[in-house]
C-alpha positions as CSV (number, residue, x, y, z in Angstrom):
1,M,25.1,20.1,34.1
2,I,27.7,18.1,31.7
3,W,25.4,15.8,31.5
4,S,22.7,18.4,29.7
5,S,25.1,19.7,27.6
6,R,24.8,15.5,26.5
7,L,21.3,15.5,26.6
8,A,21.0,19.1,24.4
9,L,21.2,17.6,20.9
10,P,19.5,14.3,21.3
11,V,16.9,16.2,22.6
12,F,16.8,19.3,20.3
13,L,16.6,15.8,17.1
14,L,13.8,14.9,19.1
15,L,11.9,18.1,19.4
16,A,12.7,18.8,15.8
17,G,11.0,16.2,14.6
18,A,7.8,16.2,16.6
19,A,7.1,20.3,14.9
20,I,6.9,18.7,11.6
21,P,3.2,18.7,10.1
22,A,1.6,15.9,10.1
23,A,0.3,16.7,6.2
24,A,4.4,16.6,5.2
25,Q,4.7,13.3,6.3
26,S,3.5,10.6,3.5
27,P,2.3,7.4,5.1
28,G,3.6,4.2,3.7
29,G,2.3,2.1,1.1
30,G,0.9,0.0,4.2
31,E,-1.0,2.9,6.2
32,I,-2.3,3.2,2.3
33,F,-3.5,0.2,1.4
34,K,-5.3,-0.2,6.0
35,S,-7.4,2.3,4.2
36,W,-8.8,0.1,1.5
37,I,-10.3,-2.7,4.3
38,G,-13.1,-3.1,3.5
39,K,-13.8,-0.4,0.4
40,T,-14.5,-1.6,-3.8
41,L,-11.4,0.4,-5.2
42,D,-12.0,1.2,-9.2
43,A,-8.3,-0.1,-10.8
44,E,-6.9,-0.7,-14.0
45,T,-4.7,-3.5,-14.6
46,A,-1.0,-2.4,-16.7
47,K,-2.5,-3.5,-19.8
48,G,-5.9,-0.9,-19.0
49,A,-8.2,-4.1,-18.0
50,K,-10.9,-2.3,-15.8
51,V,-11.3,-4.2,-12.4
52,A,-12.7,-4.2,-8.8
53,L,-10.9,-5.2,-6.5
54,V,-11.7,-5.5,-2.9
55,F,-9.8,-6.6,-0.2
56,A,-11.6,-8.1,3.4
57,A,-10.8,-7.9,7.5
58,D,-10.7,-11.2,7.7
59,G,-7.6,-11.3,4.3
60,A,-10.2,-12.7,1.5
61,A,-10.1,-10.8,-1.5
62,S,-11.9,-10.7,-5.3
63,I,-11.2,-9.1,-8.6
64,S,-14.2,-9.0,-11.7
65,G,-15.0,-7.3,-14.4
66,A,-12.2,-7.8,-17.2
67,F,-11.9,-11.2,-15.7
68,S,-12.3,-12.6,-11.3
69,D,-10.6,-14.2,-9.2
70,S,-10.8,-14.4,-5.6
71,G,-8.1,-15.1,-2.5
72,K,-6.0,-14.0,0.4
73,W,-4.5,-10.4,0.8
74,R,-1.4,-10.1,3.6
75,L,-0.3,-6.5,4.7
76,T,3.1,-5.4,4.6
77,D,5.3,-2.4,5.5
78,D,5.0,-0.5,2.6
79,G,1.7,-2.5,0.1
80,Y,0.4,-6.0,0.2
81,C,0.8,-9.1,-1.4
82,T,-2.2,-11.7,-2.4
83,T,-2.3,-14.8,-3.4
84,W,-5.4,-15.8,-5.9
85,K,-6.9,-18.8,-6.7
86,K,-6.1,-18.8,-11.0
87,S,-3.9,-16.1,-11.2
88,R,-0.4,-17.0,-11.1
89,S,-1.2,-20.5,-10.5
90,G,-1.8,-19.6,-7.4
91,R,1.9,-18.0,-6.5
92,E,1.5,-15.4,-3.7
93,E,3.0,-11.7,-6.0
94,C,4.0,-8.6,-3.4
95,Y,2.8,-5.2,-4.4
96,S,3.9,-1.3,-3.3
97,V,1.1,1.3,-4.0
98,V,3.3,4.3,-4.6
99,P,1.4,7.7,-4.7
100,D,1.1,9.1,-8.0
101,G,-1.5,12.4,-7.7
102,K,-4.8,11.3,-7.2
103,I,-4.4,7.7,-8.1
104,F,-2.1,4.9,-6.5
105,L,0.2,3.6,-8.6
106,I,0.8,-1.1,-7.9
107,R,4.6,-2.2,-8.4
108,L,5.5,-5.5,-8.2
109,K,8.4,-5.9,-5.0
110,S,10.6,-7.9,-7.3
111,T,11.2,-5.9,-10.3
112,G,9.0,-2.6,-10.0
113,E,7.5,-3.0,-13.0
114,L,3.6,-1.0,-13.1
115,S,0.6,-4.5,-12.3
116,G,-1.5,-1.3,-12.2
117,K,-3.6,1.6,-10.5
118,V,-6.1,1.6,-8.2
119,T,-8.4,5.3,-7.4
120,P,-9.4,5.2,-3.7
121,P,-13.0,5.4,-2.8
């Protein structure tokens, strides 16, 4: 019986966590980004330029609209990283995806600066 009292608190904490409804648990930016793969996203840069983004399942990325470019992307825990052929001289930049009402804010991981906004598909 001594072992059961030692297990009571961990078991209680485990069960208490399981009781939290799924809707109350917010998905991370990486999970949100996964739902965008293969879809055309309407986006706006921090400077107000309207663009369309596509992140393909094979890691290819494209942007069109006010300007165009192509490159590649990779998933991170809280968002994604891109390497564009023309933009940023081909240097990789990583972003956090942050829910903000009906849109998502895209922030540079290196500075926290707003890079743009995405309307979910």
